[in-house]
C-alpha positions in Angstrom: -43.2 -7.0 -115.1 -40.8 -9.5 -116.3 -37.0 -8.5 -116.8 -34.1 -10.2 -118.5 -30.7 -9.0 -117.8 -28.3 -10.2 -120.5 -24.6 -9.8 -120.0 -21.1 -11.4 -120.3 -19.9 -11.6 -116.4 -22.1 -12.1 -113.3 -22.0 -13.5 -109.8 -18.9 -15.5 -109.0 -17.9 -15.3 -112.7 -17.3 -11.5 -112.8 -14.3 -8.8 -112.4 -16.1 -5.6 -111.3 -18.7 -3.0 -111.5 -21.1 -4.0 -114.4 -22.0 -7.4 -112.7 -22.3 -5.5 -109.3 -24.9 -3.3 -111.0 -26.7 -6.2 -112.6 -27.0 -7.7 -109.2 -28.3 -4.8 -107.3 -30.6 -3.9 -110.0 -32.1 -7.3 -110.0 -32.3 -7.5 -106.3 -34.1 -4.1 -106.1 -36.6 -5.2 -108.8 -37.2 -8.5 -107.1 -37.9 -6.5 -104.0 -40.5 -4.5 -105.4 -42.5 -7.7 -106.9 -41.0 -7.9 -110.3 -39.6 -11.1 -112.0 -35.9 -11.0 -113.1 -33.8 -13.7 -115.0 -30.1 -13.0 -115.5 -28.6 -14.7 -118.8 -24.7 -14.5 -119.0 -21.9 -16.5 -120.1 -19.5 -18.1 -117.5 -17.4 -19.5 -120.6 -16.0 -16.0 -120.9 -15.0 -15.6 -117.5 -13.4 -18.9 -117.5 -11.2 -18.2 -120.4 -10.2 -14.5 -119.5 -9.7 -14.7 -115.7 -6.3 -16.2 -115.7 -5.5 -16.2 -111.8 -8.4 -14.0 -111.1 -10.4 -15.7 -108.1 -13.9 -16.5 -108.2 -16.2 -14.1 -106.2 -18.3 -15.2 -103.4 -22.0 -14.8 -104.6 -25.1 -16.1 -103.2 -28.2 -15.1 -105.6 -31.5 -14.3 -104.0 -34.0 -17.3 -104.0 -36.3 -15.6 -106.5 -33.5 -14.7 -109.1 -33.3 -17.0 -112.1 -29.9 -17.6 -113.5 -29.5 -18.9 -116.9 -25.8 -19.8 -118.0 -24.8 -19.8 -121.7 -22.5 -22.8 -122.4 -21.1 -24.4 -125.3 -18.8 -27.5 -125.1 -16.0 -25.8 -127.3 -15.6 -22.8 -125.2 -12.7 -21.2 -127.0 -14.3 -21.8 -130.4 -17.6 -20.3 -129.2 -16.0 -17.2 -127.8 -13.8 -16.6 -130.8 -16.9 -16.8 -133.2 -18.8 -14.4 -131.1 -15.7 -11.8 -130.9 -14.9 -12.3 -134.6 -18.7 -12.2 -136.0 -20.4 -9.8 -133.6 -23.3 -12.3 -133.6 -24.8 -14.8 -131.0 -23.3 -18.0 -133.0 -23.5 -21.1 -130.7 -25.4 -19.4 -128.2 -28.0 -18.5 -130.4 -30.7 -21.5 -129.9 -30.2 -21.1 -126.2 -30.9 -17.4 -126.4 -33.9 -17.7 -128.7 -35.4 -20.4 -126.5 -35.2 -18.3 -123.3 -36.5 -15.1 -124.9 -39.3 -16.7 -126.7 -40.5 -18.9 -124.0 -40.4 -16.4 -121.3 -42.1 -13.4 -123.0 -40.0 -10.7 -121.2 -41.5 -7.2 -121.0 -38.0 -5.7 -120.9 -34.5 -7.1 -122.1 -31.8 -5.0 -120.5 -28.5 -5.6 -122.1 -25.3 -4.7 -120.2 -21.7 -5.9 -121.0 -22.7 -8.0 -124.1 -19.1 -8.2 -125.8 -18.8 -11.9 -125.3 -22.4 -12.9 -124.7 -23.4 -12.4 -128.2 -22.4 -9.0 -129.2 -24.8 -6.7 -131.1 -26.3 -9.7 -132.6 -28.2 -9.7 -129.4 -30.0 -6.7 -130.4 -32.2 -8.6 -132.9 -33.7 -10.8 -130.2 -37.5 -11.1 -130.4 -40.0 -12.5 -128.1 -43.5 -13.7 -128.1 -44.4 -10.6 -126.0 -46.5 -8.0 -127.9 -44.4 -5.0 -126.8 -41.1 -6.0 -125.4 -38.9 -3.0 -124.5 -34.9 -3.4 -125.4 -32.5 -1.2 -123.6 -28.7 -1.3 -123.0 -26.5 0.2 -120.3 -23.0 1.5 -121.4 -20.9 0.2 -118.6 -18.1 0.3 -120.9 -16.9 1.9 -124.3 -17.6 -1.4 -126.1 -19.6 0.5 -128.8 -17.0 2.4 -129.8 -13.9 0.4 -128.8 -12.8 -3.3 -129.4 -11.0 -3.2 -126.1 -14.0 -1.6 -124.4 -11.9 1.1 -122.6 -10.8 3.7 -125.1 -7.5 2.9 -123.7 -4.8 3.1 -126.6 -1.6 0.8 -126.7 -2.1 0.2 -123.0 -0.6 3.6 -122.1 -3.0 6.6 -122.8 -6.5 7.4 -123.6 -7.6 7.1 -127.1 -8.2 10.3 -129.0 -7.5 9.2 -132.4 -8.5 5.7 -133.8 -6.1 3.1 -134.6 -8.0 0.1 -133.6 -6.1 -2.6 -135.7 -2.7 -1.5 -134.4 -4.1 -1.2 -130.8 -5.8 -4.7 -130.8 -2.8 -6.3 -132.1 -0.7 -4.8 -129.3 -3.2 -6.2 -126.8 -2.8 -9.7 -128.1 -6.4 -9.6 -129.7 -7.6 -10.6 -133.2 -9.0 -7.6 -135.0 -12.9 -7.4 -135.4 -13.2 -6.7 -139.2 -17.1 -6.8 -138.8 -17.0 -3.6 -137.1 -16.2 -2.1 -140.5 -19.2 -3.6 -142.3 -21.7 -3.4 -139.4 -20.5 -0.9 -136.8 -22.4 -1.5 -133.3 -23.6 2.0 -133.2 -25.6 1.4 -136.3 -27.2 -1.7 -134.5 -28.6 0.6 -131.8 -31.5 1.3 -134.2 -32.8 -1.9 -133.0 -32.9 -1.0 -129.4 -35.6 1.3 -127.8 -33.1 3.1 -125.8 -29.3 3.6 -124.8 -28.8 4.2 -120.9 -25.6 6.1 -119.8 -24.6 6.2 -116.1 -23.0 9.7 -116.5 -23.3 12.9 -118.3 -19.7 12.6 -119.8 -20.7 9.1 -121.2 -24.1 10.5 -122.5 -22.4 13.2 -124.2 -19.9 10.8 -125.8 -22.6 8.9 -127.4 -24.8 11.8 -128.3 -21.9 13.3 -130.1 -21.3 9.9 -131.9 -24.7 8.4 -132.8 -28.0 9.9 -133.6 -31.1 8.2 -133.5 -31.9 6.0 -130.6 -32.9 7.9 -127.5 -30.3 8.2 -125.0 -30.9 8.6 -121.2 -28.6 9.4 -118.3 -29.2 6.9 -115.4 -26.6 7.1 -112.8 -25.7 4.0 -110.7 -26.9 3.5 -107.2 -26.1 1.6 -104.1 -28.7 -0.5 -102.1 -30.5 1.3 -99.2 -28.7 -0.9 -96.8 -25.2 -0.7 -98.0 -23.8 1.2 -94.9 -24.7 -1.7 -92.7 -21.9 -3.7 -94.3 -19.3 -1.5 -92.4 -21.0 -2.1 -89.1 -19.5 -5.2 -88.2 -18.1 -5.9 -84.7 -15.2 -7.5 -86.2 -14.1 -4.5 -88.4 -10.3 -5.0 -89.0 -9.7 -1.6 -90.4 -11.3 0.2 -87.5 -8.2 -0.9 -85.4 -5.7 -0.6 -88.2 -2.5 0.9 -86.3 -2.0 3.9 -88.4 -4.3 6.4 -90.2 -4.6 5.3 -93.9 -5.9 6.2 -97.4 -7.7 3.6 -99.4 -8.0 2.7 -102.9 -10.0 -0.2 -104.7 -10.3 -1.7 -108.2 -9.1 -4.3 -110.6 -5.2 -4.0 -110.8 -4.8 -3.1 -114.2 -2.7 0.0 -115.7 -5.7 2.0 -116.6 -6.9 2.3 -113.0 -3.8 4.4 -112.3 -2.6 2.7 -109.1 1.1 2.9 -110.3 0.8 6.6 -110.4 -0.7 6.5 -106.9 2.2 4.7 -105.0 4.7 7.2 -105.5 2.6 10.0 -103.7 2.7 7.9 -100.4 6.7 8.9 -100.2 5.1 12.5 -98.7 3.2 10.5 -96.2 5.4 8.5 -94.0 3.1 8.4 -91.1 0.1 7.1 -93.1 -0.6 4.0 -95.0 -2.1 3.4 -98.3 -4.3 0.2 -98.4 -5.2 -1.1 -102.0 -8.2 -3.6 -102.3 -8.3 -5.9 -105.4 -6.3 -8.1 -107.7 -5.5 -8.3 -111.2 -2.7 -8.9 -113.9 -0.7 -5.7 -112.7 -0.5 -7.0 -109.1 3.2 -8.2 -109.1 4.3 -5.1 -110.9 2.6 -2.9 -108.2 4.1 -4.8 -105.5 7.5 -4.4 -107.1 6.9 -0.5 -107.5 6.1 -0.4 -103.8 9.0 -2.8 -102.5 10.8 0.1 -100.8 7.6 1.7 -99.2 6.5 -0.3 -96.2 3.2 2.1 -96.0 1.7 0.7 -99.1 -0.3 -2.5 -98.4 -2.1 -4.6 -101.0 -5.0 -6.6 -99.2 -6.6 -8.5 -101.8 -10.0 -9.0 -103.3 -12.4 -8.1 -100.4 -16.2 -8.9 -100.2 -18.8 -6.0 -100.0 -18.9 -5.9 -96.3 -15.1 -5.8 -96.0 -14.8 -3.1 -98.9 -17.4 -0.9 -96.8 -15.5 -1.4 -93.8 -12.3 -0.5 -95.1 -13.7 2.6 -96.7 -15.5 3.8 -93.4 -12.4 4.1 -91.4 -10.2 5.7 -94.3 -8.8 9.4 -94.4 -10.2 9.4 -98.0 -10.8 7.0 -101.1 -8.7 7.7 -104.0 -9.5 6.9 -107.5 -6.5 7.7 -109.7 -8.0 6.1 -113.0 -6.2 7.3 -116.2 -9.0 6.3 -118.5 -12.6 7.4 -119.1 -14.5 5.9 -116.5 -18.3 5.8 -117.4 -19.3 6.4 -113.7 -17.2 5.5 -110.6 -18.9 3.1 -108.1 -16.0 3.4 -105.6 -17.0 6.7 -105.1 -20.7 5.9 -104.2 -19.3 3.3 -101.7 -17.1 5.7 -99.9 -20.1 8.2 -99.8 -22.4 5.9 -98.0 -20.0 5.5 -95.1 -19.2 9.2 -95.0 -15.9 9.1 -96.5 -14.4 11.9 -98.7 -13.1 11.1 -102.1 -10.0 12.5 -104.2 -10.7 11.7 -108.0 -8.7 12.1 -111.0 -9.9 14.8 -113.3 -10.9 12.6 -116.2 -14.0 10.8 -117.7 -17.2 10.8 -115.5 -15.3 11.1 -112.2 -15.2 14.9 -111.8 -19.2 14.9 -112.0 -19.4 12.9 -108.6 -17.6 15.6 -106.6 -19.3 18.5 -108.7 -22.6 17.2 -107.9 -21.7 16.1 -103.9 -18.9 18.5 -103.1 -17.8 15.5 -101.1 -14.0 15.5 -102.0 -11.3 16.9 -104.4 -10.5 16.6 -108.0 -6.7 16.7 -109.0 -4.9 17.0 -112.3 -1.4 16.7 -111.3 0.6 14.7 -108.5 1.3 18.1 -106.7 -2.5 18.6 -106.6 -3.2 14.9 -105.3 -0.8 15.5 -102.6 -2.2 18.6 -101.6 -5.6 17.1 -101.3 -4.4 14.3 -99.3 -2.5 16.6 -96.9 -5.9 18.7 -96.6 -8.1 15.7 -95.7 -5.3 14.1 -93.5 -4.8 17.2 -91.4 -8.3 18.5 -90.9 -10.8 16.2 -89.4 -13.6 18.9 -89.5 -13.1 18.9 -93.3 -13.2 15.1 -93.7 -16.5 15.1 -91.5 -18.2 18.1 -93.6 -17.3 16.4 -96.9 -18.3 13.1 -95.7 -21.7 14.4 -94.6 -22.1 16.1 -98.0 -21.3 12.6 -99.8 -23.9 10.9 -97.6 -26.6 13.4 -98.2 -25.9 13.4 -102.0 -25.9 9.5 -102.0 -29.5 9.6 -100.4 -30.7 12.3 -102.9 -29.2 11.3 -106.2 -27.8 7.7 -106.0 -30.0 5.8 -103.6 -31.7 2.5 -104.7 -35.1 4.2 -104.4 -34.2 7.2 -106.7 -32.6 5.1 -109.3 -35.7 2.7 -109.5 -37.9 5.7 -109.8 -35.9 7.0 -112.6 -35.6 3.5 -114.2 -39.3 3.1 -114.5 -39.8 6.8 -115.5 -37.6 5.8 -118.7 -39.5 2.6 -119.2 -42.7 4.5 -119.1 -41.4 6.9 -121.8 -40.5 3.9 -123.8 -43.9 2.3 -123.4 
């Protein structure tokens, strides 16, 4: 089969999980003999990244990557943002879609690659399947995260005030042509978690909605087996956390907890606009370390030697890739009780879920003091990864969905 993955960020021009999933799915499909093209907008990353570094990325030889470009980057991005249409990317997209006659077009994060205008794309193929994965909440929220005023989860709409405070122009087209109405042009919506599926099922009725959890490549744990793993010889036991350094990820709330662990370190991997504020917050805590943006190999090595991997997210995560990466190297997790995160512990038994700082500290103490508990939960996480979130399981479910839609 011939697949097109359409997204905003990818490869070296990316911030995190959505691009990682596109890459992993594409590689898996290629390994199974399918043809895959990735279509994305490096213009978007260039305009939004600020000081965020480019990622090191080497695409597989058989992967075709098409970059959407327009000479006037700011104008093209503003037009997509303000109209919800493909605008200046229209001719490039139509040519690619029509010439290649894809069997499946899989949309991902499309906020600045063409918005819901992409759903109207047609191909020369007699029966082209169009699906979308909800990596974020962009269909419901112009800022994508359901994170209100940059301080709390969104429980009641105030979109215009919220976007103004975030320094973004409001998207008036959402009034007259809501993204959820455009879903009728898709064959299915794919949600990574039960939480996200329920969120959309309660909001939109019409297009079929499937749950398809994320996965990790079958060879992922090999990333942690390097002979030069610097974290295996870290001088003190440590907890690990990773993600883009932004307020919704909750790292500001995690740092104070380390005051109860003077004999342990906290290693935070990642970069982002909140980095300087986080470092200032931890200025009097020598056991908190910021280790920057890591490669997949370095991240797996970091997690493998940790007491636990902590996800203190404050917003509605649609899944929780970091937890899977911990499970694959037999490390337990400690997750905040919000969004899709609790599902990962409920399904695996490989960690703790907390609601308060007291519960967070108690979970950290339990795992730091009891090696047998860490090993037991780590083994449960690994077994669950193999059963529920492996590459082979994911691909089997993926093609089952496509068969249903055919």
